[in-house]
C-alpha positions as CSV (number, residue, x, y, z in Angstrom):
1,X,71.3,166.8,81.5
2,X,71.0,169.0,79.3
3,X,68.3,171.1,80.8
4,X,70.1,171.3,83.7
5,X,73.2,173.2,82.3
6,X,70.9,175.6,80.8
7,X,69.1,176.0,84.2
8,X,70.0,179.2,85.6
9,X,71.7,180.0,88.9
10,X,68.8,181.5,91.6
11,X,69.6,185.2,92.0
12,X,69.1,184.6,95.8
13,X,72.4,182.8,95.3
14,X,74.2,186.1,95.0
15,X,72.4,187.4,98.1
16,X,74.1,184.3,100.0
17,X,77.5,185.3,98.8
18,X,76.9,189.0,99.9
19,X,76.2,187.5,103.4
20,X,79.0,185.1,103.4
21,X,81.6,188.6,102.3
22,X,80.6,190.2,105.0
23,X,80.8,187.9,107.6
24,X,84.3,186.9,105.7
25,X,85.0,190.5,106.2
26,X,84.5,190.8,109.7
27,X,87.4,187.7,110.0
28,X,89.9,189.2,108.0
29,X,89.8,192.4,108.8
30,X,91.3,192.6,112.1
31,X,94.9,191.5,110.7
32,X,95.6,193.8,108.5
33,X,94.1,197.0,110.4
34,X,95.7,195.5,114.2
35,X,98.8,197.4,114.3
36,X,96.6,200.9,114.1
37,X,94.4,199.2,116.6
38,X,96.7,198.7,119.0
39,X,98.8,202.1,118.9
40,X,95.0,203.6,119.7
41,X,94.9,201.6,122.4
42,X,98.4,201.6,123.4
43,X,99.1,197.9,123.7
44,X,100.3,195.3,121.1
45,X,99.6,193.5,118.6
46,X,99.0,190.0,120.0
47,X,97.0,191.5,122.8
48,X,94.4,193.0,120.1
49,X,94.7,189.6,118.0
50,X,93.3,188.3,121.0
51,X,90.1,189.9,119.8
52,X,90.5,187.5,116.2
53,X,90.9,184.2,118.8
54,X,87.7,185.1,120.7
55,X,85.9,185.3,117.2
56,X,86.9,181.8,116.2
57,X,85.9,180.6,119.7
58,X,82.8,182.4,119.5
59,X,82.2,180.8,115.9
60,X,83.0,177.4,116.8
61,X,80.7,177.2,119.9
62,X,77.9,178.4,118.6
63,X,78.5,176.6,115.3
64,X,78.4,173.6,117.6
65,X,75.3,174.5,120.3
66,X,72.7,177.0,117.8
67,X,73.0,176.5,114.5
68,X,70.7,173.1,115.1
69,X,68.1,175.4,115.5
70,X,68.4,176.2,112.1
71,X,66.5,173.1,111.0
72,X,63.4,174.1,113.0
73,X,63.2,178.1,113.2
74,X,63.9,178.1,110.2
75,X,67.5,179.4,108.0
76,X,66.1,182.6,106.7
77,X,64.6,183.1,110.4
78,X,68.0,182.3,111.8
79,X,69.9,184.2,109.1
80,X,68.1,187.7,109.9
81,X,69.1,187.1,113.7
82,X,72.2,186.5,113.1
83,X,72.8,189.0,110.3
84,X,71.1,192.0,113.1
85,X,73.5,190.2,115.8
86,X,76.8,191.1,113.5
87,X,75.5,194.4,112.7
88,X,74.9,195.5,116.7
89,X,78.6,193.3,117.4
90,X,80.1,195.6,114.4
91,X,79.1,199.0,116.0
92,X,80.0,197.7,119.0
93,X,83.7,197.0,117.8
94,X,83.8,200.5,115.8
95,X,82.9,202.2,119.1
96,X,85.2,200.0,121.7
97,X,86.5,202.7,124.2
98,X,88.9,199.7,125.6
99,X,90.7,197.1,123.9
100,X,88.5,194.2,126.2
101,X,85.6,195.8,125.0
102,X,86.9,195.0,121.4
103,X,87.3,191.5,122.2
104,X,84.0,191.5,123.9
105,X,82.4,192.7,120.8
106,X,84.3,190.1,118.6
107,X,83.0,187.5,120.9
108,X,79.2,188.3,120.1
109,X,80.2,188.7,116.3
110,X,82.0,185.0,116.3
111,X,78.6,184.0,118.0
112,X,76.7,185.8,114.8
113,X,79.0,184.0,112.2
114,X,78.4,180.5,114.1
115,X,74.4,180.3,113.1
116,X,75.3,182.7,110.3
117,X,77.3,180.3,108.2
118,X,75.4,177.3,108.8
119,X,72.1,178.7,107.3
120,X,74.5,180.2,104.4
121,X,75.4,176.9,103.4
122,X,72.1,174.9,104.4
123,X,70.5,177.8,102.1
124,X,72.5,177.7,98.9
125,X,71.9,173.4,99.0
126,X,68.2,174.0,99.9
127,X,67.9,176.6,96.8
128,X,70.1,174.5,94.2
129,X,68.2,173.8,90.8
130,X,68.9,170.1,90.0
131,X,72.3,169.5,88.2
132,X,73.2,172.8,89.4
133,X,74.3,172.1,92.9
134,X,77.8,172.5,92.7
135,X,77.6,175.8,90.6
136,X,75.6,176.9,93.0
137,X,77.8,176.5,96.1
138,X,80.8,177.4,94.0
139,X,79.0,181.0,93.8
140,X,78.0,181.4,97.4
141,X,82.1,180.4,98.2
142,X,82.9,183.1,96.4
143,X,81.6,185.7,98.9
144,X,84.7,184.5,100.9
145,X,87.1,185.9,97.4
146,X,85.0,189.3,97.8
147,X,86.1,189.6,101.6
148,X,89.6,188.4,101.1
149,X,90.4,190.3,98.0
150,X,88.1,193.5,98.7
151,X,87.8,193.2,102.1
152,X,91.7,193.0,103.1
153,X,92.5,195.0,100.6
154,X,90.5,198.2,101.1
155,X,90.6,197.7,105.2
156,X,93.8,198.9,105.4
157,X,92.8,201.2,103.0
158,X,90.9,203.1,105.4
159,X,92.7,202.3,108.7
160,X,95.1,204.4,106.9
161,X,93.3,207.1,104.7
162,X,90.1,207.9,108.1
163,X,90.2,205.6,111.2
164,X,90.5,202.0,112.0
165,X,87.0,202.7,113.4
166,X,85.5,203.1,110.2
167,X,86.2,199.6,108.5
168,X,83.9,198.4,111.7
169,X,81.6,200.8,110.7
170,X,81.4,200.1,107.0
171,X,81.3,196.2,107.8
172,X,78.4,197.2,110.2
173,X,76.7,199.0,107.2
174,X,77.2,196.1,104.4
175,X,75.7,193.6,107.2
176,X,72.9,195.8,107.7
177,X,72.2,196.0,103.8
178,X,72.8,192.6,103.7
179,X,70.1,191.5,106.2
180,X,67.7,194.6,104.3
181,X,68.4,192.3,101.2
182,X,67.5,189.0,103.0
183,X,64.1,190.5,104.5
184,X,62.9,191.9,100.9
185,X,64.3,188.6,99.3
186,X,61.6,185.5,98.2
187,X,64.2,182.7,100.5
188,X,61.9,180.2,102.1
189,X,62.3,178.5,105.4
190,X,61.7,175.0,105.3
191,X,61.3,174.3,109.0
192,X,61.4,170.9,110.6
193,X,58.9,170.0,113.6
194,X,60.1,168.4,116.3
195,X,63.5,168.9,118.9
196,X,66.5,170.1,117.5
197,X,68.9,167.0,117.2
198,X,71.7,167.1,119.7
199,X,75.5,167.5,118.2
200,X,76.0,164.3,119.4
201,X,73.0,162.6,117.6
202,X,74.1,164.1,114.6
203,X,77.1,162.6,114.9
204,X,75.6,159.2,114.3
205,X,74.3,160.2,110.7
206,X,75.9,157.6,108.0
207,X,78.8,159.4,106.2
208,X,79.2,162.3,108.4
209,X,82.5,161.2,110.3
210,X,85.1,160.7,107.8
211,X,84.0,164.2,106.4
212,X,84.5,165.9,109.3
213,X,88.1,164.3,109.5
214,X,88.6,165.6,106.2
215,X,86.7,169.1,107.1
216,X,89.6,168.8,110.2
217,X,92.5,167.5,108.0
218,X,91.8,170.5,105.4
219,X,91.2,173.2,107.1
220,X,94.4,172.8,109.8
221,X,96.6,172.5,106.8
222,X,95.3,176.0,105.5
223,X,95.4,177.6,108.8
224,X,98.5,176.3,109.4
225,X,100.1,177.4,106.0
226,X,98.3,180.3,105.8
227,X,98.8,182.0,109.2
228,X,102.7,181.8,108.6
229,X,102.8,182.9,104.7
230,X,103.0,186.7,105.6
231,X,106.1,186.3,107.9
232,X,107.7,183.6,105.3
233,X,107.0,186.9,102.7
234,X,107.9,189.5,105.3
235,X,111.0,187.9,107.5
236,X,112.0,185.2,105.1
237,X,112.0,186.7,101.8
238,X,113.0,189.9,102.7
239,X,109.7,191.5,100.8
240,X,107.9,194.4,102.8
241,X,104.3,194.2,104.9
242,X,102.5,195.5,101.5
243,X,103.8,192.1,100.1
244,X,101.1,190.1,101.9
245,X,98.5,191.9,99.5
246,X,100.2,190.1,96.6
247,X,99.4,187.1,98.2
248,X,95.9,187.4,99.4
249,X,95.4,188.8,95.8
250,X,96.7,185.8,94.1
251,X,95.0,183.4,96.7
252,X,91.7,185.1,95.8
253,X,92.0,185.4,92.2
254,X,92.8,181.5,92.2
255,X,89.6,181.3,94.6
256,X,87.8,182.9,92.5
257,X,88.5,181.5,89.0
258,X,87.8,178.2,89.9
259,X,84.3,178.9,90.5
260,X,84.0,178.8,86.2
261,X,85.3,175.0,86.5
262,X,82.3,173.9,89.0
263,X,80.5,172.7,86.1
264,X,82.8,169.5,86.2
265,X,82.0,168.5,90.0
266,X,78.0,168.3,89.0
267,X,79.5,166.3,85.8
268,X,81.4,163.7,87.7
269,X,79.9,163.4,91.4
270,X,81.3,165.1,93.9
271,X,82.3,161.7,95.8
272,X,84.2,160.9,93.1
273,X,86.3,164.2,92.9
274,X,87.2,164.9,96.2
275,X,89.3,162.4,96.9
276,X,91.6,163.7,93.5
277,X,90.7,167.2,94.8
278,X,92.2,167.1,98.1
279,X,95.1,165.1,96.4
280,X,95.6,168.2,94.0
281,X,96.1,170.5,97.3
282,X,98.6,168.1,98.5
283,X,100.6,168.1,95.3
284,X,100.2,171.9,95.4
285,X,101.7,172.1,99.3
286,X,104.5,170.0,98.2
287,X,105.1,172.3,95.2
288,X,105.2,175.8,98.0
289,X,107.6,173.7,99.8
290,X,110.1,173.7,97.0
291,X,109.4,177.1,95.7
292,X,109.6,178.6,98.9
293,X,112.7,180.6,98.1
294,X,111.3,182.3,95.6
295,X,108.7,185.3,96.2
296,X,107.2,184.8,92.6
297,X,107.0,181.3,92.1
298,X,105.5,181.2,95.9
299,X,102.6,183.8,94.4
300,X,102.4,181.8,91.7
301,X,101.6,178.9,94.0
302,X,99.1,180.5,96.3
303,X,97.0,181.6,93.6
304,X,97.2,177.6,92.1
305,X,96.6,176.9,96.3
306,X,93.3,179.0,95.6
307,X,92.0,177.6,92.9
308,X,92.8,173.9,94.5
309,X,91.3,174.7,97.6
310,X,88.2,176.1,96.2
311,X,87.3,172.5,95.0
312,X,87.5,171.1,97.8
313,X,85.7,173.4,99.7
314,X,83.0,173.0,97.4
315,X,83.0,169.4,97.4
316,X,82.8,169.3,101.1
317,X,80.0,171.1,101.5
318,X,77.7,169.4,98.6
319,X,78.9,165.9,100.5
320,X,77.8,167.2,103.9
321,X,74.7,169.3,103.5
322,X,73.4,166.3,101.1
323,X,74.1,163.6,104.4
324,X,70.0,164.6,105.4
325,X,68.6,167.6,104.0
326,X,66.3,167.8,107.0
327,X,69.0,168.1,109.5
328,X,70.8,170.5,106.9
329,X,71.3,173.1,109.6
330,X,72.7,170.8,112.6
331,X,75.4,168.9,109.3
332,X,76.6,172.3,108.8
333,X,76.8,173.2,112.1
334,X,79.2,170.5,113.1
335,X,81.3,171.7,109.9
336,X,81.6,175.2,110.5
337,X,82.4,174.0,114.7
338,X,85.3,171.9,112.9
339,X,86.3,174.6,110.6
340,X,87.1,177.7,113.3
341,X,88.7,174.8,115.7
342,X,90.9,173.9,112.8
343,X,91.6,177.7,113.0
344,X,92.8,177.7,116.4
345,X,94.9,174.3,116.0
346,X,96.6,175.4,112.7
347,X,97.9,178.2,114.0
348,X,99.0,177.3,117.3
349,X,100.0,174.0,116.4
350,X,102.1,175.3,113.3
351,X,104.1,178.6,115.0
352,X,106.2,175.9,116.7
353,X,107.0,174.2,113.3
354,X,107.4,177.6,111.7
355,X,109.8,178.9,114.1
356,X,112.1,175.9,114.6
357,X,112.4,174.5,110.7
358,X,110.7,177.3,108.5
359,X,107.7,177.7,105.9
360,X,108.4,174.7,104.0
361,X,108.5,172.2,106.6
362,X,104.7,173.9,107.3
363,X,103.6,173.3,104.1
364,X,105.2,169.7,103.9
365,X,103.5,168.9,107.0
366,X,99.8,170.4,105.6
367,X,100.0,168.2,102.9
368,X,100.5,164.8,105.2
369,X,97.3,166.2,106.7
370,X,96.0,166.3,102.7
371,X,96.6,162.8,102.6
372,X,94.6,162.5,105.5
373,X,91.8,164.1,104.3
374,X,92.0,162.5,100.9
375,X,91.7,159.2,102.6
376,X,89.0,160.0,104.5
377,X,87.3,161.8,101.5
378,X,87.5,157.9,99.6
379,X,86.5,156.0,103.1
380,X,83.2,154.1,102.2
381,X,79.9,154.3,104.6
382,X,78.2,150.9,104.4
Protein backbone atom coordinates (compact mmCIF):
# COMPACT_ATOMS: atom_id res chain seq x y z
CA UNK A 1 0.00 0.00 0.00
CA UNK A 2 2.91 2.34 0.81
CA UNK A 3 4.39 1.70 -2.63
CA UNK A 4 1.06 2.54 -4.26
CA UNK A 5 0.80 5.78 -2.29
CA UNK A 6 4.14 6.90 -3.79
CA UNK A 7 3.25 5.94 -7.37
CA UNK A 8 3.12 9.23 -9.29
CA UNK A 9 0.00 10.22 -11.20
CA UNK A 10 0.87 9.77 -14.91
CA UNK A 11 1.60 12.90 -16.95
CA UNK A 12 -1.13 11.84 -19.40
CA UNK A 13 -3.70 12.67 -16.70
CA UNK A 14 -2.76 16.36 -17.01
CA UNK A 15 -3.27 16.23 -20.79
CA UNK A 16 -6.76 14.77 -20.21
CA UNK A 17 -7.35 17.59 -17.66
CA UNK A 18 -6.69 20.07 -20.47
CA UNK A 19 -9.13 18.23 -22.76
CA UNK A 20 -11.88 18.45 -20.09
CA UNK A 21 -11.09 22.16 -19.59
CA UNK A 22 -11.60 22.86 -23.32
CA UNK A 23 -14.96 21.04 -23.45
CA UNK A 24 -16.06 22.62 -20.17
CA UNK A 25 -15.11 26.09 -21.40
CA UNK A 26 -17.37 25.79 -24.45
CA UNK A 27 -20.27 24.49 -22.36
CA UNK A 28 -19.98 27.33 -19.80
CA UNK A 29 -18.90 30.43 -21.78
CA UNK A 30 -22.13 31.20 -23.63
CA UNK A 31 -23.98 32.32 -20.47
CA UNK A 32 -21.64 35.23 -19.58
CA UNK A 33 -21.32 36.46 -23.20
CA UNK A 34 -25.00 35.93 -24.19
CA UNK A 35 -25.96 39.63 -23.82
CA UNK A 36 -23.14 40.65 -26.21
CA UNK A 37 -24.10 37.89 -28.69
CA UNK A 38 -27.78 38.93 -28.52
CA UNK A 39 -26.89 42.59 -29.15
CA UNK A 40 -24.78 41.79 -32.22
CA UNK A 41 -27.56 39.64 -33.75
CA UNK A 42 -30.31 42.11 -32.66
CA UNK A 43 -32.14 39.35 -30.79
CA UNK A 44 -32.87 38.39 -27.16
CA UNK A 45 -30.73 36.46 -24.64
CA UNK A 46 -33.27 33.56 -24.41
CA UNK A 47 -32.98 33.09 -28.21
CA UNK A 48 -29.17 33.00 -27.95
CA UNK A 49 -29.39 30.49 -25.08
CA UNK A 50 -31.19 28.05 -27.43
CA UNK A 51 -27.62 27.33 -28.60
CA UNK A 52 -26.70 26.18 -25.06
CA UNK A 53 -29.81 23.98 -24.85
CA UNK A 54 -29.05 22.44 -28.26
CA UNK A 55 -25.44 21.83 -27.16
CA UNK A 56 -26.78 19.88 -24.15
CA UNK A 57 -29.20 17.80 -26.22
CA UNK A 58 -26.48 17.12 -28.84
CA UNK A 59 -24.10 15.95 -26.10
CA UNK A 60 -26.74 13.69 -24.54
CA UNK A 61 -27.74 12.05 -27.86
CA UNK A 62 -24.12 11.66 -29.00
CA UNK A 63 -23.06 10.12 -25.66
CA UNK A 64 -25.97 7.68 -25.86
CA UNK A 65 -25.58 6.53 -29.46
CA UNK A 66 -21.94 7.18 -30.46
CA UNK A 67 -19.87 6.73 -27.26
CA UNK A 68 -20.34 2.95 -27.47
CA UNK A 69 -17.90 2.89 -30.41
CA UNK A 70 -15.10 4.02 -28.04
CA UNK A 71 -14.67 0.40 -26.90
CA UNK A 72 -14.33 -0.87 -30.48
CA UNK A 73 -12.43 1.97 -32.19
CA UNK A 74 -10.35 2.95 -29.13
CA UNK A 75 -10.59 5.91 -26.74
CA UNK A 76 -7.54 7.74 -28.16
CA UNK A 77 -8.74 7.62 -31.76
CA UNK A 78 -12.31 8.62 -30.84
CA UNK A 79 -11.01 11.50 -28.68
CA UNK A 80 -8.81 12.76 -31.54
CA UNK A 81 -11.80 12.77 -33.90
CA UNK A 82 -13.99 14.48 -31.30
CA UNK A 83 -11.43 17.24 -30.62
CA UNK A 84 -11.06 17.87 -34.38
CA UNK A 85 -14.86 18.11 -34.74
CA UNK A 86 -15.01 20.41 -31.68
CA UNK A 87 -12.35 22.74 -33.15
CA UNK A 88 -14.32 22.94 -36.44
CA UNK A 89 -17.57 23.62 -34.52
CA UNK A 90 -15.90 26.38 -32.49
CA UNK A 91 -14.49 28.07 -35.61
CA UNK A 92 -18.02 27.87 -37.08
CA UNK A 93 -19.41 29.41 -33.85
CA UNK A 94 -16.89 32.27 -34.04
CA UNK A 95 -17.77 32.93 -37.71
CA UNK A 96 -21.56 32.38 -37.43
CA UNK A 97 -23.33 35.03 -39.58
CA UNK A 98 -26.74 34.43 -37.93
CA UNK A 99 -28.00 33.18 -34.57
CA UNK A 100 -29.36 29.98 -36.22
CA UNK A 101 -25.89 29.24 -37.61
CA UNK A 102 -24.54 29.62 -34.07
CA UNK A 103 -27.19 27.15 -32.84
CA UNK A 104 -26.19 24.68 -35.61
CA UNK A 105 -22.48 25.07 -34.75
CA UNK A 106 -23.19 24.41 -31.06
CA UNK A 107 -25.18 21.28 -31.98
CA UNK A 108 -22.01 20.06 -33.75
CA UNK A 109 -19.96 20.98 -30.66
CA UNK A 110 -22.41 18.96 -28.52
CA UNK A 111 -21.98 15.88 -30.74
CA UNK A 112 -18.19 16.21 -30.32
CA UNK A 113 -18.47 16.65 -26.52
CA UNK A 114 -20.72 13.58 -26.20
CA UNK A 115 -17.91 11.44 -27.63
CA UNK A 116 -14.99 13.29 -26.01
CA UNK A 117 -16.14 13.20 -22.36
CA UNK A 118 -16.75 9.43 -22.12
CA UNK A 119 -13.43 8.85 -23.97
CA UNK A 120 -11.61 11.07 -21.44
CA UNK A 121 -13.22 9.37 -18.43
CA UNK A 122 -12.53 5.89 -19.88
CA UNK A 123 -8.88 6.86 -20.56
CA UNK A 124 -8.36 8.36 -17.09
CA UNK A 125 -9.54 5.09 -15.48
CA UNK A 126 -7.34 3.05 -17.87
CA UNK A 127 -4.09 4.98 -17.17
CA UNK A 128 -4.54 5.15 -13.36
CA UNK A 129 -1.84 3.20 -11.44
CA UNK A 130 -3.25 0.59 -8.98
CA UNK A 131 -4.17 2.32 -5.73
CA UNK A 132 -4.12 5.80 -7.33
CA UNK A 133 -7.44 5.55 -9.23
CA UNK A 134 -9.17 8.29 -7.25
CA UNK A 135 -6.17 10.63 -7.37
CA UNK A 136 -5.81 10.20 -11.15
CA UNK A 137 -9.52 10.73 -11.87
CA UNK A 138 -9.48 13.66 -9.40
CA UNK A 139 -6.70 15.38 -11.37
CA UNK A 140 -8.65 14.93 -14.63
CA UNK A 141 -11.83 16.30 -13.02
CA UNK A 142 -10.03 19.53 -12.04
CA UNK A 143 -10.39 20.41 -15.75
CA UNK A 144 -13.93 21.49 -14.79
CA UNK A 145 -12.40 23.90 -12.24
CA UNK A 146 -10.11 25.39 -14.92
CA UNK A 147 -13.04 25.88 -17.29
CA UNK A 148 -15.26 27.41 -14.58
CA UNK A 149 -12.68 29.70 -12.96
CA UNK A 150 -10.57 30.65 -16.00
CA UNK A 151 -13.01 29.97 -18.86
CA UNK A 152 -16.03 31.79 -17.42
CA UNK A 153 -14.00 34.72 -16.00
CA UNK A 154 -11.81 35.29 -19.08
CA UNK A 155 -14.66 34.89 -21.59
CA UNK A 156 -16.48 37.93 -20.19
CA UNK A 157 -13.25 39.99 -20.25
CA UNK A 158 -12.38 38.87 -23.80
CA UNK A 159 -15.91 39.68 -25.01
CA UNK A 160 -15.63 43.17 -23.47
CA UNK A 161 -12.10 43.95 -24.71
CA UNK A 162 -12.21 42.33 -28.17
CA UNK A 163 -15.51 40.74 -29.28
CA UNK A 164 -17.65 37.74 -28.32
CA UNK A 165 -16.39 35.98 -31.47
CA UNK A 166 -12.86 36.09 -30.00
CA UNK A 167 -14.06 33.87 -27.13
CA UNK A 168 -15.02 31.00 -29.48
CA UNK A 169 -11.85 31.57 -31.53
CA UNK A 170 -9.72 31.27 -28.37
CA UNK A 171 -11.44 28.02 -27.30
CA UNK A 172 -11.00 26.69 -30.88
CA UNK A 173 -7.26 27.38 -30.56
CA UNK A 174 -7.18 25.52 -27.21
CA UNK A 175 -9.04 22.55 -28.78
CA UNK A 176 -6.42 22.45 -31.58
CA UNK A 177 -3.58 22.53 -28.99
CA UNK A 178 -5.26 19.69 -27.03
CA UNK A 179 -5.55 17.66 -30.27
CA UNK A 180 -1.86 18.27 -31.05
CA UNK A 181 -0.86 17.24 -27.51
CA UNK A 182 -2.95 14.07 -27.72
CA UNK A 183 -1.49 13.17 -31.16
CA UNK A 184 2.08 13.50 -29.80
CA UNK A 185 1.26 11.62 -26.56
CA UNK A 186 1.81 7.98 -25.70
CA UNK A 187 -1.85 7.34 -24.76
CA UNK A 188 -2.54 3.76 -25.79
CA UNK A 189 -5.69 2.44 -27.46
CA UNK A 190 -7.24 -0.69 -25.99
CA UNK A 191 -9.76 -1.93 -28.55
CA UNK A 192 -12.39 -4.61 -28.05
CA UNK A 193 -13.23 -6.86 -30.98
CA UNK A 194 -16.81 -7.62 -31.94
CA UNK A 195 -19.85 -5.36 -32.27
CA UNK A 196 -20.23 -2.26 -30.09
CA UNK A 197 -22.80 -2.96 -27.34
CA UNK A 198 -26.05 -1.01 -27.59
CA UNK A 199 -26.97 1.36 -24.73
CA UNK A 200 -29.89 -0.90 -23.73
CA UNK A 201 -27.56 -3.93 -23.56
CA UNK A 202 -25.23 -1.96 -21.30
CA UNK A 203 -28.12 -1.37 -18.87
CA UNK A 204 -27.90 -5.12 -18.18
CA UNK A 205 -24.42 -4.74 -16.61
CA UNK A 206 -24.84 -5.62 -12.90
CA UNK A 207 -24.85 -2.52 -10.70
CA UNK A 208 -25.14 0.10 -13.46
CA UNK A 209 -28.81 1.08 -12.97
CA UNK A 210 -28.50 2.25 -9.30
CA UNK A 211 -25.38 4.26 -10.23
CA UNK A 212 -27.17 5.94 -13.16
CA UNK A 213 -30.12 6.75 -10.83
CA UNK A 214 -27.60 8.31 -8.40
CA UNK A 215 -26.05 10.25 -11.32
CA UNK A 216 -29.49 11.54 -12.45
CA UNK A 217 -30.47 12.74 -8.95
CA UNK A 218 -27.02 14.25 -8.26
CA UNK A 219 -26.81 16.15 -11.56
CA UNK A 220 -30.45 17.32 -11.57
CA UNK A 221 -29.92 18.78 -8.08
CA UNK A 222 -26.71 20.52 -9.18
CA UNK A 223 -28.04 22.09 -12.39
CA UNK A 224 -31.36 22.99 -10.75
CA UNK A 225 -29.59 25.03 -8.07
CA UNK A 226 -26.64 26.35 -10.13
CA UNK A 227 -29.00 27.52 -12.88
CA UNK A 228 -30.78 29.95 -10.54
CA UNK A 229 -27.97 30.87 -8.14
CA UNK A 230 -26.90 33.83 -10.34
CA UNK A 231 -30.38 35.32 -10.47
CA UNK A 232 -30.83 34.79 -6.72
CA UNK A 233 -27.62 36.75 -6.03
CA UNK A 234 -28.66 39.53 -8.44
CA UNK A 235 -32.46 39.79 -8.03
CA UNK A 236 -32.89 38.21 -4.59
CA UNK A 237 -29.90 39.76 -2.79
CA UNK A 238 -29.53 42.89 -4.95
CA UNK A 239 -25.93 42.23 -5.98
CA UNK A 240 -24.44 43.33 -9.34
CA UNK A 241 -24.19 40.73 -12.12
CA UNK A 242 -20.41 40.61 -11.52
CA UNK A 243 -21.19 38.88 -8.19
CA UNK A 244 -21.83 35.73 -10.26
CA UNK A 245 -18.07 35.70 -10.89
CA UNK A 246 -17.49 35.37 -7.14
CA UNK A 247 -19.86 32.39 -7.03
CA UNK A 248 -18.07 30.68 -9.94
CA UNK A 249 -14.69 31.39 -8.32
CA UNK A 250 -15.81 30.08 -4.90
CA UNK A 251 -17.26 26.90 -6.45
CA UNK A 252 -14.14 26.35 -8.55
CA UNK A 253 -11.77 26.83 -5.58
CA UNK A 254 -13.79 24.36 -3.48
CA UNK A 255 -13.95 21.85 -6.33
CA UNK A 256 -10.21 22.15 -7.05
CA UNK A 257 -9.14 22.00 -3.37
CA UNK A 258 -10.96 18.68 -2.94
CA UNK A 259 -8.46 17.07 -5.36
CA UNK A 260 -5.89 17.28 -2.53
CA UNK A 261 -8.08 14.96 -0.43
CA UNK A 262 -8.79 12.32 -3.10
CA UNK A 263 -6.38 9.87 -1.43
CA UNK A 264 -9.06 9.34 1.24
CA UNK A 265 -11.28 7.69 -1.41
CA UNK A 266 -8.48 5.32 -2.47
CA UNK A 267 -7.89 4.32 1.18
CA UNK A 268 -11.53 3.79 2.14
CA UNK A 269 -12.90 2.62 -1.24
CA UNK A 270 -15.35 4.39 -3.56
CA UNK A 271 -18.26 2.07 -2.67
CA UNK A 272 -17.97 2.94 1.02
CA UNK A 273 -17.44 6.69 0.47
CA UNK A 274 -20.18 7.29 -2.14
CA UNK A 275 -23.35 7.30 0.07
CA UNK A 276 -21.63 9.54 2.63
CA UNK A 277 -20.39 11.92 -0.11
CA UNK A 278 -23.99 12.34 -1.31
CA UNK A 279 -25.30 12.81 2.25
CA UNK A 280 -22.65 15.53 2.69
CA UNK A 281 -23.94 17.28 -0.47
CA UNK A 282 -27.51 17.01 0.93
CA UNK A 283 -26.37 18.72 4.16
CA UNK A 284 -24.71 21.49 2.09
CA UNK A 285 -28.00 22.12 0.23
CA UNK A 286 -29.88 22.39 3.55
CA UNK A 287 -27.24 24.87 4.75
CA UNK A 288 -27.56 26.84 1.48
CA UNK A 289 -31.33 27.08 2.02
CA UNK A 290 -30.77 28.30 5.60
CA UNK A 291 -28.15 30.93 4.63
CA UNK A 292 -29.76 32.06 1.34
CA UNK A 293 -30.57 35.50 2.77
CA UNK A 294 -26.87 36.38 3.27
CA UNK A 295 -24.49 37.02 0.35
CA UNK A 296 -21.30 36.25 2.32
CA UNK A 297 -22.63 33.02 3.82
CA UNK A 298 -24.05 31.91 0.45
CA UNK A 299 -20.65 32.37 -1.24
CA UNK A 300 -18.98 30.42 1.63
CA UNK A 301 -21.54 27.60 1.19
CA UNK A 302 -20.91 27.58 -2.58
CA UNK A 303 -17.19 26.89 -1.90
CA UNK A 304 -18.10 23.95 0.40
CA UNK A 305 -20.62 22.81 -2.25
CA UNK A 306 -17.79 22.68 -4.83
CA UNK A 307 -15.67 20.59 -2.45
CA UNK A 308 -18.50 18.13 -1.70
CA UNK A 309 -19.50 17.85 -5.38
CA UNK A 310 -15.91 16.96 -6.36
CA UNK A 311 -16.10 13.89 -4.11
CA UNK A 312 -19.55 13.03 -5.45
CA UNK A 313 -18.38 13.18 -9.08
CA UNK A 314 -15.08 11.36 -8.41
CA UNK A 315 -16.69 8.33 -6.72
CA UNK A 316 -19.37 8.18 -9.44
CA UNK A 317 -16.78 8.05 -12.26
CA UNK A 318 -14.65 5.55 -10.29
CA UNK A 319 -17.50 3.13 -9.62
CA UNK A 320 -18.96 3.33 -13.14
CA UNK A 321 -15.59 2.85 -14.85
CA UNK A 322 -14.81 -0.18 -12.63
CA UNK A 323 -18.05 -2.05 -13.51
CA UNK A 324 -16.75 -3.56 -16.78
CA UNK A 325 -13.37 -2.29 -18.12
CA UNK A 326 -14.06 -3.85 -21.56
CA UNK A 327 -17.21 -1.71 -21.94
CA UNK A 328 -15.92 1.46 -20.27
CA UNK A 329 -16.68 3.71 -23.26
CA UNK A 330 -20.30 2.57 -23.44
CA UNK A 331 -20.77 2.92 -19.66
CA UNK A 332 -19.25 6.42 -19.54
CA UNK A 333 -21.40 7.31 -22.57
CA UNK A 334 -24.52 6.40 -20.59
CA UNK A 335 -23.19 8.51 -17.70
CA UNK A 336 -22.74 11.55 -19.98
CA UNK A 337 -26.16 11.00 -21.58
CA UNK A 338 -27.84 10.95 -18.14
CA UNK A 339 -25.79 14.00 -17.03
CA UNK A 340 -26.85 16.16 -19.99
CA UNK A 341 -30.45 15.01 -19.71
CA UNK A 342 -30.22 16.20 -16.08
CA UNK A 343 -29.04 19.63 -17.34
CA UNK A 344 -32.33 19.88 -19.24
CA UNK A 345 -34.51 18.44 -16.42
CA UNK A 346 -32.77 20.49 -13.70
CA UNK A 347 -33.01 23.85 -15.44
CA UNK A 348 -36.58 23.39 -16.74
CA UNK A 349 -37.95 21.59 -13.64
CA UNK A 350 -36.49 24.00 -11.07
CA UNK A 351 -37.58 27.10 -13.04
CA UNK A 352 -41.23 27.10 -11.81
CA UNK A 353 -40.03 26.20 -8.28
CA UNK A 354 -37.67 29.19 -8.25
CA UNK A 355 -40.26 31.59 -9.73
CA UNK A 356 -43.00 30.56 -7.27
CA UNK A 357 -41.16 29.75 -4.03
CA UNK A 358 -37.62 31.16 -4.28
CA UNK A 359 -34.06 29.90 -4.08
CA UNK A 360 -34.27 28.32 -0.59
CA UNK A 361 -37.01 25.95 -1.82
CA UNK A 362 -34.82 24.93 -4.79
CA UNK A 363 -31.95 24.09 -2.42
CA UNK A 364 -34.33 22.09 -0.17
CA UNK A 365 -35.66 20.05 -3.12
CA UNK A 366 -32.04 19.47 -4.21
CA UNK A 367 -31.30 18.08 -0.72
CA UNK A 368 -34.20 15.61 -1.12
CA UNK A 369 -32.80 14.54 -4.51
CA UNK A 370 -29.43 13.89 -2.84
CA UNK A 371 -31.14 11.51 -0.39
CA UNK A 372 -32.34 9.58 -3.47
CA UNK A 373 -28.75 9.63 -4.81
CA UNK A 374 -27.34 8.40 -1.46
CA UNK A 375 -29.92 5.57 -1.31
CA UNK A 376 -29.08 4.50 -4.88
CA UNK A 377 -25.35 4.65 -4.08
CA UNK A 378 -25.85 2.38 -1.06
CA UNK A 379 -27.92 -0.12 -3.09
CA UNK A 380 -26.27 -3.55 -3.15
CA UNK A 381 -26.63 -5.54 -6.35
CA UNK A 382 -26.88 -9.28 -5.89
